[in-house]
C-alpha positions in Angstrom: -26.0 0.1 8.1 -26.3 -3.5 7.1 -23.0 -5.1 7.2 -23.0 -8.4 5.1 -21.0 -11.7 6.0 -18.8 -11.3 3.3 -17.5 -7.9 4.8 -16.2 -9.7 7.9 -12.6 -11.1 8.3 -11.4 -13.5 11.1 -8.7 -11.4 13.4 -7.3 -13.0 16.5 -9.5 -16.0 16.2 -12.9 -14.0 16.0 -15.0 -12.6 13.2 -15.1 -8.7 12.9 -16.9 -6.3 11.0 -14.8 -4.4 8.6 -15.6 -0.8 7.4 -13.8 0.2 3.9 -12.4 3.6 4.6 -10.1 6.3 2.3 -6.5 6.2 3.2 -6.1 9.9 3.0 -9.8 11.2 4.0 -9.4 11.7 7.7 -12.6 14.0 7.9 -14.4 11.6 5.6 -13.6 8.4 7.8 -15.0 10.2 10.6 -18.3 10.8 8.8 -18.4 7.4 7.7 -18.2 6.1 11.6 -20.6 8.8 13.0 -23.3 8.1 10.3 -26.1 6.6 11.9 -24.1 5.5 14.5 -22.0 3.0 12.0 -19.1 2.8 14.6 -21.2 1.0 17.2 -21.5 -1.8 14.0 -17.7 -1.7 13.1 -15.0 -3.3 14.6 -11.9 -2.4 12.2 -11.4 0.3 9.4 -9.7 -0.8 6.3 -7.6 1.4 4.4 -5.4 0.7 1.2 -2.1 2.1 2.4 0.6 2.3 -0.6 3.7 3.9 -1.0 5.5 5.0 -4.2 5.2 7.6 -7.1 2.2 7.9 -9.5 3.5 10.1 -12.4 0.7 12.2 -13.2 2.2 15.4 -14.7 4.7 16.3 -17.5 6.9 17.9 -15.1 7.0 14.8 -12.8 7.2 12.6 -15.7 10.4 14.5 -16.8 11.9 14.5 -13.5 11.3 11.0 -12.8 12.6 9.8 -16.4 15.8 11.7 -15.6 16.6 9.4 -12.5 18.7 6.4 -12.1 17.7 3.8 -9.5 19.7 5.3 -6.7 17.9 8.6 -7.2 14.7 6.8 -7.2 15.1 4.7 -4.1 16.4 7.9 -2.5 13.1 9.4 -3.3 11.1 6.2 -2.0 13.1 6.5 1.1 12.6 10.4 1.6 9.4 11.2 0.2 7.3 8.3 -0.3 7.9 6.2 2.9 7.5 9.5 5.1 4.2 10.3 3.3 2.9 7.0 3.9 4.0 6.6 7.6 2.4 10.0 8.0 -1.3 9.0 6.5 -1.1 5.4 8.4 -0.4 7.4 11.8 -3.6 9.7 11.2 -5.7 6.7 9.9 -4.4 4.8 13.0 -5.5 7.8 15.4 -9.0 7.9 13.8 -9.4 4.2 14.4 -8.1 4.7 17.9 -10.1 7.5 18.7 -13.3 5.4 18.0 -11.7 2.3 19.7 -11.3 0.2 16.5 -8.4 -1.5 14.7 -6.8 -0.4 11.4 -6.5 -3.2 8.7 -5.2 -2.9 5.4 -7.4 -4.4 2.6 -4.7 -4.1 0.2 -1.5 -2.4 0.0 2.1 -2.3 -1.1 4.3 -0.5 -3.5 2.6 1.9 -6.3 5.2 3.0 -9.1 3.0 3.9 -12.0 2.9 6.3 -14.8 -0.7 8.0 -15.3 -1.9 9.4 -18.7 0.8 9.9 -21.3 3.7 8.7 -18.6 1.9 5.3 -18.5 3.5 4.5 -21.8 7.0 6.3 -21.1 9.4 3.4 -21.8 12.4 5.2 -19.7 10.0 5.1 -16.5 8.5 1.9 -17.1 12.2 0.4 -17.0 13.1 2.4 -14.2 10.1 1.2 -12.4 10.6 -2.2 -13.6 14.3 -2.4 -12.5 13.2 -0.9 -9.0 10.8 -3.9 -8.4 13.3 -6.3 -9.1 16.2 -4.6 -6.9 16.9 -6.0 -3.5 16.3 -2.6 -2.0 12.4 -2.8 -2.8 12.6 -6.0 -0.4 14.4 -3.8 2.0 11.7 -0.8 1.8 8.8 -3.8 2.0 10.5 -5.3 5.3 10.8 -1.7 6.9 7.2 -0.6 5.5 5.5 -3.5 7.1 7.5 -3.9 10.3 6.5 0.0 10.9 3.0 -0.8 10.1 3.1 -3.6 12.6 4.9 -1.5 15.4 2.6 1.6 14.8 -0.4 -0.6 15.5 -1.8 -1.7 12.5 -2.9 -5.2 12.1 -3.6 -7.6 9.2 -2.2 -6.3 6.1 -3.3 -7.9 2.7 -0.6 -7.3 0.1 -2.1 -6.5 -3.7 -1.4 -8.7 -5.4 0.7 -12.0 -5.2 1.1 -12.6 -9.1 1.0 -10.3 -11.8 3.3 -9.4 -14.7 4.8 -6.1 -14.8 3.6 -3.6 -17.0 2.6 0.0 -18.0 -0.5 -0.5 -15.6 1.7 -1.0 -12.4 4.0 -3.6 -10.9 1.8 -4.8 -8.1 2.6 -8.5 -7.9 5.1 -9.9 -5.5 6.0 -12.3 -8.2 6.1 -11.9 -11.8 4.8 -15.3 -12.8 4.2 -18.1 -10.6 7.1 -20.4 -11.5 9.5 -17.3 -10.6 12.3 -18.1 -8.6 11.7 -16.3 -5.0 15.2 -15.4 -5.5 14.5 -12.8 -8.0 11.4 -11.4 -6.3 12.4 -9.0 -3.7 8.8 -8.2 -2.5 7.9 -11.8 -2.4 11.0 -12.5 -0.1 10.3 -9.7 2.4 6.5 -10.7 2.6 7.7 -14.2 3.7 9.5 -12.6 6.8 6.7 -10.9 8.0 
């Protein structure tokens, strides 16, 4: 119940108390807010809303490795974004039911191989290419606008600059000196 100053962020010019929550744990988040009346000492709930594909089984590895960029973007459009939108809507409803604001402590795309798929060169090349494709910038713009329009507030993108690799492609930029014209996620983040 003791919220430290380092868990607070500024929103609309005031300091607010932020409770970390799980993006997919609706009942768990309600439990957090009701535990010892924590809701009374909380102004905002923070989740980590990502969209993408975590390749975590041999069957999924085989399916994703057989895709081209068009097929991958179709999957992101028709499966990943709708799933993320639904999860965010659920967490917005939880926050609203307690009169709280919903913020994102981190988020963005998540295209990554897990386990043996982490070292699948075909999947890594596909995911790298997707993150360098202009369509990824378009997905970011849509995702972040939908977040805002649905009622989500502050959204912290994870991470500004990080080289792409088997552990993921989180960086908006791959390197600090990268030309922003070659970084569609970075360009999209500058527009929001």
